[in-house]
C-alpha positions as CSV (number, residue, x, y, z in Angstrom):
1,M,95.9,201.3,231.2
2,T,97.7,198.9,233.5
3,D,97.4,198.7,237.2
4,F,100.1,200.0,239.4
5,D,101.6,198.3,242.4
6,R,104.8,197.5,244.3
7,E,107.7,195.5,242.8
8,R,106.8,191.8,242.8
9,P,108.3,188.4,241.9
10,T,107.1,186.4,239.0
11,P,104.8,183.6,240.2
12,T,105.9,180.0,240.1
13,T,104.5,176.7,241.1
14,A,107.1,176.3,243.9
15,G,104.6,177.3,246.6
16,Q,101.9,174.9,245.7
17,Q,102.2,172.6,248.7
18,T,102.0,175.6,251.1
19,Q,98.9,176.9,249.2
20,H,97.3,173.5,249.4
21,G,97.6,173.5,253.2
22,L,96.2,177.0,253.4
23,R,93.3,176.1,251.2
24,R,92.2,173.4,253.7
25,R,92.3,175.5,256.9
26,Q,89.2,177.1,258.4
27,L,88.4,180.5,256.8
28,L,86.3,183.4,258.0
29,A,83.9,182.3,260.7
30,T,81.3,184.8,259.5
31,A,81.3,183.7,255.9
32,A,78.0,181.9,256.2
33,G,76.3,185.2,257.2
34,A,75.8,188.3,255.3
35,A,78.6,190.5,253.9
36,T,77.9,194.2,253.9
37,L,79.5,196.5,251.5
38,S,79.2,200.3,251.7
39,T,80.3,202.4,248.8
40,A,80.1,206.1,248.9
41,G,76.8,206.3,250.7
42,C,75.3,203.3,248.9
43,T,75.0,200.2,251.1
44,E,74.1,196.8,249.8
45,T,73.9,193.5,251.6
46,Y,75.0,190.3,249.9
47,D,73.5,187.0,251.1
48,T,76.1,184.3,251.1
49,I,75.3,181.2,249.0
50,V,75.9,178.0,250.9
51,G,76.1,174.5,249.4
52,S,77.5,173.0,246.2
53,E,77.4,175.3,243.1
54,T,75.9,173.0,240.4
55,D,73.7,173.5,237.4
56,G,70.8,172.3,239.5
57,D,71.0,175.2,241.9
58,E,68.6,178.1,241.6
59,T,71.3,180.7,241.8
60,V,74.7,181.4,240.3
61,T,77.2,183.0,242.5
62,I,79.9,185.3,241.0
63,G,82.8,186.1,243.3
64,V,84.1,189.7,243.0
65,L,87.6,190.5,244.2
66,A,88.3,194.2,244.7
67,P,90.7,196.4,246.8
68,E,89.0,198.5,249.5
69,P,85.7,199.0,247.6
70,E,84.5,201.5,250.2
71,N,87.5,203.8,249.6
72,D,89.6,202.9,246.6
73,F,88.3,204.2,243.2
74,N,89.4,201.0,241.4
75,G,87.8,198.7,243.9
76,R,84.6,200.7,244.0
77,A,84.4,200.7,240.2
78,I,84.8,196.9,240.1
79,V,82.1,196.2,242.7
80,R,79.6,198.8,241.4
81,S,80.0,197.7,237.8
82,A,79.5,194.0,238.7
83,Q,76.3,195.1,240.5
84,V,75.1,196.8,237.4
85,A,75.8,193.7,235.3
86,R,74.1,191.5,237.9
87,D,71.0,193.6,237.9
88,L,70.7,193.8,234.2
89,L,71.2,190.0,233.9
90,N,68.5,189.3,236.5
91,E,66.1,191.6,234.7
92,T,66.4,189.4,231.7
93,G,66.2,186.0,233.3
94,G,69.6,185.6,234.9
95,I,72.0,182.9,233.6
96,N,70.2,179.9,232.1
97,G,67.2,180.8,234.2
98,R,69.1,181.1,237.4
99,T,69.3,184.2,239.6
100,V,72.7,185.8,239.7
101,E,74.2,186.6,243.1
102,L,77.4,188.5,244.0
103,A,79.8,187.7,246.8
104,V,82.4,190.4,247.4
105,G,85.9,189.8,248.7
106,N,87.8,192.9,249.8
107,T,91.5,192.1,249.0
108,S,92.6,195.3,250.7
109,G,95.2,195.4,248.0
110,S,97.1,192.8,249.9
111,P,98.3,189.5,248.3
112,L,97.8,187.6,251.6
113,E,94.3,189.0,252.2
114,A,93.5,188.4,248.5
115,R,94.3,184.7,249.0
116,R,92.1,184.5,252.0
117,E,89.2,186.2,250.2
118,Y,89.7,184.2,247.1
119,Q,89.5,180.9,249.0
120,R,86.4,182.1,250.9
121,L,84.6,183.0,247.7
122,V,85.3,179.7,246.1
123,L,85.2,177.3,249.1
124,E,82.5,178.9,251.3
125,E,80.5,181.1,248.9
126,D,80.7,178.4,246.2
127,A,81.4,181.0,243.5
128,A,81.1,179.5,240.0
129,V,83.6,182.1,238.7
130,T,85.6,184.9,240.2
131,I,86.3,188.3,238.5
132,G,88.2,191.4,239.3
133,V,91.5,191.7,241.3
134,S,92.7,195.1,240.0
135,T,96.5,194.8,240.7
136,S,99.1,192.5,239.2
137,E,100.7,191.8,242.6
138,V,97.5,190.2,243.8
139,L,96.8,188.3,240.6
140,E,100.3,186.8,240.7
141,T,99.7,185.7,244.2
142,I,96.4,183.9,243.7
143,I,97.1,182.4,240.3
144,D,98.1,179.0,241.8
145,D,94.9,179.0,243.9
146,I,92.9,179.6,240.8
147,A,94.7,176.6,239.2
148,E,94.3,174.4,242.2
149,Q,90.5,175.1,242.5
150,E,90.0,174.6,238.8
151,T,87.6,177.5,238.9
152,L,87.3,180.1,236.1
153,H,88.8,183.5,236.9
154,I,88.3,186.6,234.6
155,T,90.7,189.4,235.5
156,A,89.7,193.0,235.4
157,G,92.4,195.6,235.9
158,A,95.7,193.7,236.2
159,A,98.0,193.9,233.2
160,T,100.9,191.6,234.1
161,S,101.7,189.1,231.4
162,S,103.4,186.7,233.9
163,V,100.2,184.8,234.5
164,S,99.7,184.4,230.8
165,E,103.2,182.9,230.5
166,L,102.1,180.3,233.1
167,V,99.1,179.4,230.9
168,R,101.5,178.9,228.0
169,E,104.0,176.9,230.0
170,D,101.5,174.6,231.8
171,Y,98.2,174.9,230.0
172,E,96.2,172.2,231.7
173,R,97.0,173.6,235.1
174,Y,96.5,177.3,234.4
175,K,93.9,177.3,231.7
176,Y,91.2,178.7,234.0
177,H,92.6,182.3,233.8
178,F,91.3,184.8,231.2
179,R,91.8,188.6,231.1
180,A,88.8,190.8,230.2
181,G,91.1,193.9,230.3
182,P,93.1,195.8,230.0
183,V,95.4,194.4,227.4
184,N,98.6,193.0,228.9
185,D,101.7,195.0,229.7
186,Y,103.4,194.2,226.4
187,D,100.4,195.3,224.3
188,L,100.1,198.5,226.3
189,G,103.5,199.2,224.7
190,Q,102.1,198.5,221.3
191,A,99.4,201.1,221.9
192,Q,102.1,203.6,222.7
193,I,103.8,202.8,219.4
194,D,100.5,203.1,217.5
195,F,99.6,206.4,219.1
196,L,103.0,208.0,218.4
197,G,103.1,206.6,214.8
198,D,99.9,208.4,214.0
199,M,100.1,211.5,216.2
200,A,103.7,212.5,216.7
201,P,104.0,214.1,213.2
202,E,100.7,215.8,213.7
203,L,101.7,217.2,217.1
204,G,105.1,218.2,215.8
205,W,107.0,215.8,218.0
206,D,110.2,214.9,216.1
207,S,111.9,213.6,219.3
208,I,110.9,212.5,222.8
209,A,112.4,211.8,226.2
210,L,111.2,208.3,227.0
211,L,110.7,208.0,230.8
212,A,109.4,205.3,233.1
213,E,109.4,204.9,236.9
214,D,111.4,201.8,237.6
215,Y,108.6,199.4,238.6
216,G,107.8,196.0,237.2
217,W,104.3,196.9,236.0
218,N,105.7,198.9,233.0
219,R,108.6,196.7,231.9
220,G,106.6,194.9,229.3
221,A,105.5,198.2,227.7
222,W,109.1,199.4,227.9
223,E,110.4,196.3,226.1
224,T,107.7,196.4,223.4
225,F,108.5,200.1,222.8
226,H,112.1,199.3,222.1
227,D,111.3,196.2,220.0
228,E,108.9,198.2,217.8
229,Q,110.5,201.6,217.8
230,S,111.9,201.2,214.3
231,A,108.3,201.2,213.0
232,I,107.8,204.9,213.7
233,D,109.8,208.0,212.5
234,L,110.6,209.4,215.9
235,E,113.9,210.1,217.6
236,I,114.5,209.1,221.2
237,A,116.5,212.1,222.5
238,M,117.0,210.5,225.9
239,E,115.6,207.6,227.9
240,E,115.6,206.9,231.6
241,R,114.0,204.4,234.0
242,Y,114.2,206.7,237.0
243,P,114.2,205.6,240.7
244,P,110.7,205.0,242.3
245,A,111.6,207.5,245.1
246,T,111.9,210.4,242.6
247,D,109.8,213.4,243.7
248,D,111.6,216.2,241.9
249,F,111.7,216.1,238.1
250,S,113.7,219.3,237.5
251,T,116.9,217.6,236.6
252,I,115.2,215.0,234.3
253,Y,113.3,217.8,232.5
254,E,116.4,219.9,232.2
255,T,118.3,217.0,230.6
256,A,115.4,216.3,228.2
257,E,115.3,220.0,227.1
258,A,119.1,220.0,226.6
259,E,118.9,216.9,224.4
260,G,116.3,218.6,222.2
261,A,113.2,216.6,223.1
262,D,109.9,218.0,222.0
263,A,108.0,216.1,224.6
264,V,108.4,213.7,227.5
265,F,106.6,210.4,227.1
266,I,106.3,208.8,230.5
267,S,105.0,205.6,232.1
268,T,104.1,206.5,235.7
269,A,101.7,205.6,238.5
270,H,103.2,206.2,241.9
271,T,105.3,209.2,240.8
272,G,102.7,210.6,238.4
273,T,101.5,213.6,240.3
274,D,105.0,214.9,241.0
275,A,105.9,214.5,237.4
276,V,102.9,216.5,236.0
277,V,102.9,219.1,238.7
278,D,106.6,219.9,238.2
279,W,106.0,220.0,234.4
280,T,103.2,222.6,234.7
281,A,104.7,224.6,237.6
282,Q,108.0,225.0,235.9
283,K,106.4,225.6,232.5
284,R,109.0,223.3,230.9
285,E,109.8,223.7,227.2
286,L,108.4,220.3,226.6
287,E,105.0,218.7,225.9
288,F,103.8,215.9,228.2
289,G,102.2,212.5,227.5
290,G,102.2,208.8,228.1
291,I,100.8,206.2,230.4
292,H,99.8,208.2,233.5
293,V,97.6,206.2,235.8
294,P,96.4,208.9,238.2
295,M,95.3,211.1,235.3
296,Q,92.7,208.5,234.4
297,L,90.7,209.4,237.5
298,P,87.8,211.7,236.5
299,T,88.4,213.9,239.6
300,Y,92.1,214.3,239.0
301,Y,91.9,217.8,237.5
302,D,90.4,219.2,240.7
303,A,92.7,217.1,242.9
304,V,95.8,218.7,241.4
305,G,94.3,222.2,240.9
306,G,94.3,222.0,237.2
307,A,98.0,221.1,236.9
308,C,97.3,218.3,234.5
309,Q,95.8,220.7,231.9
310,F,97.3,220.0,228.5
311,A,98.8,216.7,229.6
312,V,98.1,213.6,227.5
313,G,97.3,210.1,228.9
314,Q,96.5,206.6,227.9
315,S,93.2,205.1,228.8
316,S,91.5,201.7,228.5
317,A,88.1,203.3,229.4
318,P,86.0,205.0,226.7
319,L,86.0,208.5,228.3
320,G,82.9,209.6,226.5
321,A,83.7,207.8,223.2
322,E,81.2,205.3,221.8
323,V,83.7,202.5,221.5
324,T,81.0,199.8,221.0
325,A,77.2,199.6,221.1
326,E,77.5,198.4,224.7
327,T,79.4,201.4,225.9
328,S,76.4,203.7,226.4
329,S,74.2,200.9,227.6
330,F,76.6,200.3,230.5
331,E,77.2,203.9,231.2
332,D,73.5,204.7,231.2
333,A,72.8,201.9,233.7
334,Y,75.7,203.0,235.8
335,Q,74.4,206.6,235.8
336,D,71.0,205.4,236.8
337,A,72.3,203.3,239.7
338,Y,75.0,205.6,241.1
339,G,74.4,209.1,239.7
340,E,77.8,209.2,238.1
341,S,78.4,209.2,234.3
342,S,81.0,206.4,234.3
343,P,83.5,204.5,236.5
344,V,87.3,204.3,236.0
345,Y,88.6,201.7,233.6
346,T,88.5,198.8,236.0
347,G,84.7,199.2,236.1
348,Y,84.3,198.6,232.4
349,F,86.3,195.4,232.6
350,A,84.4,194.1,235.6
351,Y,81.1,194.7,233.9
352,D,82.5,193.0,230.8
353,A,83.8,190.1,232.8
354,V,80.4,189.4,234.4
355,T,78.5,189.7,231.1
356,L,81.1,187.7,229.2
357,F,80.8,184.9,231.7
358,A,77.0,185.0,231.3
359,E,77.3,184.8,227.6
360,A,79.7,181.8,227.7
361,A,77.5,180.0,230.2
362,T,74.5,180.6,228.0
363,Q,76.3,179.2,225.0
364,A,77.5,176.1,226.9
365,E,74.3,175.8,228.9
366,T,76.4,175.2,232.0
367,V,78.5,177.2,234.5
368,D,81.1,174.4,234.8
369,S,84.5,175.9,234.5
370,A,86.0,173.0,232.5
371,D,83.2,173.2,230.0
372,L,83.5,177.0,229.7
373,V,87.2,177.2,228.9
374,P,86.9,176.1,225.3
375,V,83.8,178.3,224.8
376,L,85.8,181.4,226.0
377,E,88.7,180.5,223.8
378,D,86.5,180.7,220.8
379,I,84.2,183.6,221.9
380,E,83.7,186.8,220.0
381,F,82.0,189.3,222.4
382,T,81.1,192.9,222.3
383,G,82.0,194.5,225.6
384,S,81.6,198.0,227.0
385,A,85.3,198.8,226.5
386,G,85.8,197.1,223.2
387,Q,85.6,193.8,221.3
388,I,86.7,190.8,223.4
389,E,88.5,187.9,221.9
390,F,91.3,186.0,223.5
391,Y,94.7,184.9,222.3
392,G,94.8,181.1,221.7
393,Q,96.7,178.3,223.4
394,D,99.7,178.6,221.0
395,H,100.1,182.4,221.4
396,E,102.8,183.9,223.5
397,F,100.2,185.2,225.9
398,P,97.3,182.7,225.8
399,H,93.9,183.8,227.2
400,D,94.9,187.4,227.3
401,L,92.6,190.0,225.7
402,A,93.6,190.3,222.1
403,Y,94.9,193.8,221.3
404,N,92.7,195.7,218.9
405,R,94.2,198.9,217.6
406,G,91.8,201.7,218.7
407,D,90.3,200.2,221.8
408,T,93.1,201.7,223.9
409,L,92.6,205.5,223.7
410,Y,94.7,208.6,224.3
411,F,93.1,211.7,225.9
412,Q,94.1,215.2,226.9
413,W,93.0,217.1,230.0
414,Q,91.4,220.3,228.7
415,E,89.4,223.1,230.2
416,D,85.9,223.8,229.0
417,D,84.2,227.2,228.8
418,A,83.0,227.0,232.4
419,G,86.6,226.4,233.6
420,N,86.0,222.7,234.4
421,G,88.6,220.1,233.6
422,V,87.5,217.5,231.0
423,Q,89.1,214.4,229.5
424,E,88.9,214.7,225.8
425,V,89.8,211.8,223.5
426,I,92.3,212.8,220.9
427,W,93.2,209.3,219.4
428,P,92.2,207.3,217.5
429,D,90.4,209.6,215.1
430,E,87.2,207.5,215.0
431,H,86.7,208.0,218.8
432,A,88.1,211.5,219.1
433,T,86.0,214.0,221.0
434,A,88.3,217.0,220.5
435,E,91.6,218.0,218.9
436,Y,94.9,218.3,220.8
437,V,95.6,221.7,222.4
438,T,99.2,222.9,222.7
439,P,100.1,224.1,226.2
440,E,99.6,227.8,226.4
441,W,103.2,228.6,227.4
442,L,104.7,226.9,224.3
């Protein structure tokens, strides 16, 4: 699933001179000391790495950008998962015999703070690579800094295709950006089409109400859906990009029912809780599914008092499915480290970003970004969330994670015999952990 954030402009190179000046100014005065991160009772201190990051150094520093890792579930997942990857690498000799260190930058979910932290990680912590970010708004803001520093960045969490368009338009400048996951916003729409093509007949959905909150993060998926809609035998009874301030879905659901829709298929993040609570509380004559970011949170069932039961969501995280041989290896290590079975989706991609960088550096026998770009362009890598290959230079979205049908999953919130909410994978068949359950009032 994609990230969710405020409306944002498409990045351009117009602000490069301003960014160049900002890059040169004095950054955090404490950056040469120790940065302390506390996450849910687990406190770890990161020693900053001072000096030039070269292949002759004894350590390799990986910069980790994450929003509010002490409090935000996406940020916490990114940092913790990077820690797991670092520890596993160091147990097996590090990267090319060098110890792996992490330097964490708290973006606070703010584009301006993200720029400060990015520059600190690269200029003062001497990060050989940065990973993470989480939100598209932040990624779009730092992409020119990534280009100016000519330092590899592997995104985890942000789905915007706008940065990939920059790679296509000015390859030499922007070639240092790669996306470990999720797939970009347009490919998220392809996953919708694939799911409905397979499952709509099985679920008895002859027609749907296609809904999306009117934010930029889901426009790519919306466009792909309309471009590829003819590939599936499914009527669109109604469609609406509703205002972001919507907090009452009664009228929307009434219209969907009047138009004869069997289900609502929604793309929502900010308005997701109101949408699903109204659906359940009103016991609408509709089934419910789509891209629903809050429902991906493992604690969401309890947070909404079970109101998400029977709702279907899209997920880029395995959710108990053995997507690759690396899935359980990562989850077991995460469980051992933090006492939790798995993180949210951003964690899988952060882990994959770190281990992917290590694999590329091992193949190239260097951590030099310019040397690693062609290695990553040709790499075939088994990650915890799926197979990783990147679209090539001539693709519409170069350096984006290539879409593999079946790596993006659909799940349903169900209730087990003990009354606990569980996320059960219902598509694709090869990863399914349960069958779909029709809402009890229908």
